[in-house]
C-alpha positions in Angstrom: -26.5 -8.6 25.5 -23.0 -9.8 24.6 -22.8 -12.2 21.6 -21.7 -15.8 21.9 -22.1 -16.4 18.2 -20.6 -14.1 15.6 -19.2 -14.0 12.1 -15.6 -13.0 11.8 -16.1 -10.5 9.1 -18.2 -8.5 11.5 -15.3 -8.3 13.9 -13.0 -6.7 11.5 -12.4 -3.1 12.4 -14.2 -3.2 15.8 -12.7 -1.2 18.6 -11.1 -3.2 21.4 -11.8 -1.6 24.8 -10.2 -2.2 28.2 -12.3 -2.9 31.3 -12.5 0.9 32.0 -13.7 1.7 28.5 -10.3 2.9 27.2 -9.6 2.2 23.6 -6.7 -0.2 23.0 -6.9 -0.7 19.2 -8.9 -2.3 16.4 -9.4 -5.9 15.4 -7.7 -6.7 12.1 -8.0 -10.5 12.0 -8.9 -13.7 13.9 -6.3 -16.5 14.6 -7.7 -20.0 13.9 -6.0 -23.2 14.8 -7.0 -25.7 12.0 -7.2 -29.3 13.0 -6.5 -32.3 10.7 -9.2 -34.5 12.2 -12.0 -32.3 10.8 -13.1 -31.3 14.3 -14.2 -27.7 14.8 -11.1 -25.4 14.8 -10.4 -23.5 18.0 -10.1 -19.7 17.9 -6.8 -18.8 19.6 -7.3 -15.1 19.7 -7.5 -11.7 17.9 -4.9 -9.7 15.9 -5.3 -6.2 17.2 -3.8 -3.2 15.7 -2.6 -0.5 18.2 -2.7 3.2 17.4 1.0 2.9 16.7 0.2 0.4 13.9 1.9 -2.4 15.8 -0.2 -5.6 15.6 -0.4 -7.7 18.7 -2.1 -10.9 19.8 -4.9 -10.9 22.3 -6.1 -14.4 23.5 -9.8 -15.1 23.3 -9.9 -15.8 27.1 -9.2 -12.1 27.6 -12.5 -11.2 26.1 -15.4 -10.2 28.4 -17.9 -9.4 25.7 -18.5 -9.0 22.0 -21.0 -6.2 21.2 -22.1 -4.7 17.9 -19.8 -1.7 18.2 -16.9 -3.0 20.3 -15.1 -5.9 21.9 -14.3 -5.5 25.6 -11.4 -7.2 27.5 -11.3 -8.2 31.1 -7.9 -6.6 31.6 -6.2 -3.5 30.3 -2.9 -5.2 30.4 -1.9 -6.9 27.1 1.4 -8.1 25.7 2.8 -5.5 23.3 5.0 -8.1 21.6 4.5 -8.0 17.8 2.1 -10.7 16.6 3.8 -13.6 14.9 1.9 -16.4 13.3 2.7 -19.8 14.6 2.7 -23.2 12.8 -0.8 -24.6 12.5 -2.4 -21.2 12.8 -4.3 -19.5 10.0 -5.7 -16.0 9.7 -9.4 -16.0 9.1 -9.6 -12.9 7.0 -6.2 -12.9 5.3 -6.0 -16.7 4.5 -9.2 -18.6 5.0 -11.8 -16.2 3.5 -11.7 -16.4 -0.3 -10.3 -20.0 -0.2 -11.7 -22.5 -2.6 -13.5 -25.4 -0.9 -16.0 -28.3 -1.5 -19.3 -28.8 0.3 -20.9 -32.1 1.0 -24.3 -31.3 2.3 -27.4 -33.4 1.5 -29.5 -30.2 1.8 -27.5 -28.5 -0.9 -27.2 -31.0 -3.8 -26.4 -28.2 -6.3 -23.0 -27.6 -4.5 -21.9 -31.3 -4.7 -18.6 -31.6 -6.5 -18.4 -27.9 -7.2 -15.7 -25.5 -6.1 -17.1 -22.7 -4.0 -15.5 -19.9 -2.1 -15.5 -19.1 1.7 -17.0 -15.7 2.4 -17.1 -15.8 6.2 -16.7 -18.0 9.2 -19.2 -18.4 12.1 -17.6 -18.7 15.5 -19.3 -19.7 18.7 -18.4 -19.8 22.4 -18.6 -23.2 24.1 -19.5 -24.0 27.7 -15.8 -24.1 28.5 -15.5 -20.5 27.2 -13.5 -21.6 24.2 -14.4 -20.2 20.9 -14.6 -22.5 17.9 -15.5 -22.3 14.2 -18.9 -23.9 13.8 -20.2 -22.6 10.5 -18.8 -21.6 7.1 -20.5 -19.2 4.7 -19.8 -20.1 1.1 -20.6 -18.7 -2.4 -20.2 -20.1 -5.9 -18.7 -18.4 -8.9 -20.4 -15.4 -10.5 -22.6 -16.1 -13.5 -23.5 -13.5 -16.0 -22.0 -10.8 -13.8 -24.2 -11.7 -10.8 -23.1 -13.0 -7.5 -24.3 -16.4 -6.5 -26.3 -17.0 -3.3 -24.5 -17.4 0.0 -25.0 -20.7 1.8 -24.2 -21.3 5.4 -23.1 -24.9 6.2 -21.7 -26.7 9.2 -17.9 -26.9 9.5 -17.8 -30.7 9.1 -19.6 -30.4 5.7 -16.7 -28.5 4.2 -13.4 -29.9 2.9 -10.3 -28.0 1.7 -9.6 -25.9 4.8 -6.3 -27.3 5.9 -3.0 -25.4 6.0 -1.7 -27.5 3.1 -4.7 -26.9 0.9 -5.0 -23.2 1.7 -1.3 -22.9 0.9 -1.8 -24.0 -2.7 -1.5 -21.2 -5.3 -4.4 -19.6 -7.1 -6.7 -18.7 -4.1 -9.1 -15.7 -4.6 -8.4 -12.4 -3.0 -11.7 -10.6 -3.4 -12.3 -10.0 0.3 -8.8 -8.8 0.9 -9.1 -6.3 -2.0 -12.4 -5.0 -0.5 -10.5 -4.2 2.7 -8.0 -2.1 0.8 -10.7 0.1 -0.9 -10.4 3.7 0.0 -7.1 3.3 1.8 -4.0 5.4 1.0 -1.2 3.5 -0.8 1.1 3.8 2.3 -1.6 2.1 4.4 -2.1 -0.6 1.9 1.6 -1.2 1.8 1.6 -1.6 5.6 -1.2 -4.1 5.4 0.5 -6.0 2.6 3.6 -6.4 4.7 1.5 -8.0 7.4 0.2 -10.8 5.1 1.8 -14.2 4.7 4.1 -14.2 1.7 1.8 -16.3 -0.5 -1.2 -14.0 0.1 1.0 -10.9 -0.5 1.9 -12.2 -3.9 -1.7 -13.1 -4.8 -2.8 -9.6 -3.8 -0.1 -8.0 -5.9 -1.0 -10.1 -8.9 -4.7 -9.1 -8.5 -4.1 -5.3 -8.2 -4.0 -3.3 -11.4 -0.7 -1.8 -12.5 -1.4 1.7 -11.3 -2.6 0.8 -7.9 0.2 -1.7 -7.4 2.7 0.9 -8.5 1.4 3.3 -5.9 1.6 0.7 -3.2 5.1 -0.7 -4.1 6.5 2.8 -4.0 5.6 2.9 -0.3 7.3 -0.4 0.6 10.8 -0.7 2.0 13.5 -1.4 -0.6 14.0 -5.0 0.3 10.2 -5.7 0.1 10.1 -3.9 -3.3 12.9 -6.1 -4.7 11.3 -9.3 -3.2 7.9 -8.6 -4.6 9.2 -7.6 -8.1 11.1 -10.9 -8.2 7.9 -12.9 -7.6 6.1 -11.4 -10.5 6.3 -12.6 -14.1 9.0 -10.6 -15.9 6.5 -9.0 -18.3 4.3 -7.9 -15.4 7.3 -6.6 -13.5 8.2 -4.5 -16.5 4.6 -3.2 -16.7 4.8 -2.3 -13.0 8.0 -0.3 -13.5 6.3 1.6 -16.3 3.5 2.5 -14.0 5.8 3.7 -11.2 7.1 7.2 -11.0 10.4 7.3 -12.9 12.5 8.2 -9.9 11.0 5.4 -7.8 11.4 2.9 -10.7 15.1 4.0 -11.0 15.6 3.5 -7.3 14.1 0.0 -7.5 16.2 -1.0 -10.5 19.3 0.4 -8.8 18.7 -2.3 -6.1 18.8 -5.1 -8.7 21.8 -6.9 -10.3 22.7 -5.0 -13.5 21.7 -7.9 -15.7 18.2 -8.1 -14.2 17.8 -4.4 -14.4 18.9 -4.3 -18.0 16.4 -7.1 -18.9 13.5 -5.2 -17.4 14.5 -1.9 -19.0 14.6 -3.7 -22.4 11.0 -4.9 -21.9 9.7 -1.5 -20.9 8.2 0.9 -23.5 11.0 3.1 -24.7 9.1 6.3 -23.8 8.8 5.0 -20.2 12.3 3.6 -19.9 14.2 6.6 -21.3 13.7 8.9 -18.3 14.5 6.0 -16.0 17.8 5.3 -17.8 18.7 9.0 -17.5 18.1 8.9 -13.7 20.2 5.8 -13.4 23.2 7.8 -14.7 23.3 9.8 -11.5 24.5 8.7 -8.1 21.4 8.0 -5.9 22.6 10.4 -3.2 22.8 13.5 -5.5 20.2 15.9 -6.7 20.2 14.1 -10.0 19.5 10.7 -8.3 16.8 12.2 -6.1 14.9 14.1 -8.7 11.8 13.3 -10.7 12.0 14.1 -14.4 8.3 15.0 -14.5 7.7 18.3 -12.7 5.3 21.0 -14.0 7.0 22.7 -16.9 5.7 25.7 -18.9 7.1 28.1 -21.5 7.1 31.8 -20.8 4.1 32.5 -23.0 1.8 30.3 -20.9 -0.9 32.1 -18.9 -1.5 32.0 -15.2 -4.8 30.2 -16.0 -2.9 27.5 -17.9 -0.4 27.1 -15.0 -3.2 26.7 -12.5 -4.9 24.1 -14.6 -1.6 22.1 -14.7 -1.1 22.1 -10.9 -4.7 21.0 -10.4 -3.8 17.6 -11.9 -4.8 15.1 -9.1 -1.9 12.8 -10.0 0.6 15.4 -8.8 1.9 15.2 -5.3 1.4 18.3 -3.2 5.1 19.0 -3.4 5.3 18.9 -7.2 2.1 21.0 -7.4 3.6 23.7 -5.3 5.8 25.1 -8.1 5.9 25.4 -11.9 9.2 25.7 -13.8 9.5 28.1 -16.8 11.9 27.2 -19.7 12.5 27.9 -23.3 11.0 25.3 -25.5 11.1 22.3 -25.6 9.3 21.7 -22.3 10.0 17.9 -22.0 13.0 17.1 -19.8 15.8 17.6 -20.5 14.4 21.0 -21.6 15.6 24.1 -23.2 17.2 26.9 -21.1 15.8 27.1 -17.6 14.4 30.6 -16.9 13.1 30.3 -13.3 10.2 29.2 -11.2 6.8 30.4 -10.1 5.3 29.3 -6.8 1.6 28.4 -6.6 1.0 31.2 -4.1 2.2 33.7 -6.7 0.0 32.2 -9.4 -3.0 32.6 -7.1 -2.3 36.3 -6.7 -2.1 37.1 -10.4 -4.9 37.7 -13.0 -5.6 34.5 -15.0 -4.6 36.2 -18.3 -1.1 37.3 -17.2 1.8 35.4 -18.7 4.0 33.3 -16.3 7.1 34.7 -18.1 6.3 38.1 -16.5 6.3 36.7 -12.9 9.2 34.3 -13.0 11.4 34.2 -9.9 14.9 33.9 -11.3 16.7 34.8 -8.1 16.4 31.2 -6.8 19.5 29.4 -7.9 18.8 25.9 -9.3 20.5 22.7 -8.1 23.2 21.1 -10.2 22.6 17.4 -10.8 25.8 16.3 -9.0 25.1 18.3 -5.8 25.3 15.8 -2.8 22.3 15.1 -0.5 23.7 17.2 2.4 23.8 20.3 0.1 20.3 19.5 -1.2 19.1 19.4 2.4 20.7 22.7 3.3 19.2 24.2 0.1 15.7 23.2 1.1 16.1 24.5 4.6 17.7 27.8 3.6 14.9 28.7 1.1 12.0 27.0 2.9 11.2 24.9 -0.2 9.2 21.7 -0.8 10.3 21.5 -4.4 13.5 22.6 -6.2 14.8 22.7 -9.8 17.7 20.5 -11.0 19.7 21.6 -14.1 22.8 20.4 -16.0 26.0 22.4 -16.7 24.3 24.2 -19.7 21.3 25.2 -17.5 18.8 22.8 -19.1 16.1 21.7 -16.7 16.5 18.0 -15.9 13.8 17.6 -13.2 12.9 18.6 -9.7 13.7 17.3 -6.2 10.8 17.2 -3.7 11.0 17.3 0.0 9.6 13.7 0.3 12.5 12.4 -1.8 14.9 14.2 0.6 13.2 12.8 3.7 13.3 9.3 2.2 17.1 9.5 2.1 17.5 11.3 5.5 15.4 8.9 7.5 16.9 5.5 8.6 16.7 2.8 5.9 14.1 0.8 7.9 11.8 3.8 8.7 9.0 2.3 6.7 9.1 -0.8 8.8 8.6 1.0 12.1 5.3 0.6 13.9 5.0 4.2 15.0 3.0 6.7 13.0 3.3 10.4 13.3 2.2 11.8 16.7 -1.6 11.8 17.3 -2.4 9.5 14.4 -4.9 6.7 15.0 -5.7 4.2 12.3 -9.3 3.8 11.5 
């Protein structure tokens, strides 16, 4: 039997089906029209994410049924116009859940005058087929590491849920962060861009430096600059330290020189030094594209040691595909570059063999000033996903990876496009 009462958190992620059972997308949020007269808010519709990642609006009147595993529409024809939040509308999951409110309910005297947090909204279909918010699930602050009990109260017993009050700074983001658990940084970046600006900043502040760095690196340049500017300057410097040096250099390169210099001065010298070296190169050259932290070994290292290095889970697949062999020192800029060893070659050799005996020195390295077009031809010619970059004296400076090349070959707004790669369907 189709439900006429449901909690919005249970709708998140449900498949949206057309009348013939075809999958249209998944529910990502519920659009609520908050009233100022304390009457029950009306549910305008659902935010549905299509397989292309575009988010569209589906009016509640299009719904035929809400079942435990799916929501069914009465038509397969929906507007593909990108969802845009209108004045007076709030997103249930992105904005209302986690909001701080007060409850005035005679049956719950312990909550009187105490700030509690919204954990869910109960919605109900009326006789006119409208859907309205009728109930609010709230929970108090944690005590001694334990979560407080959840209480469900009538909508009219809750105060603090107006667009103005929800727009105040300092709202909690626990529920939003739970939605991001297990997602790849690129997917979190996409979801972050869909949030209202205030919530985007609150989420960024709540994420730890490492996780935020991974996410920021997947944002378009303009969004990176905007988000960095909304953080406290000390936190912004910490974020840059946690980013890959090449990505941090790209971001600093988008800032006015004075701002970039201030942030570099706040960074730990060991973290800022490789970033400063990268900033010396033009961004459209091998030196500007490279990372200064590839896998580097001296010739006396064994195959077993090399394989242990490339097993590092923090390495991207491209960086893990090749090790570079140099004379000591092995920190960039290194001693003399001797050559490279592909991971496939390492897998074919006995563990005790030395990498110096299997070096491929026939592959010419890239010079730091080589332009992007030449780097692209180099990768295509030799079927590479990672290539060495050296200076005029043949010292290894870093490595360019294929993802860095693609970032610069694709249109500037490629991260803002709705379409994923062919055949991909968000879960």
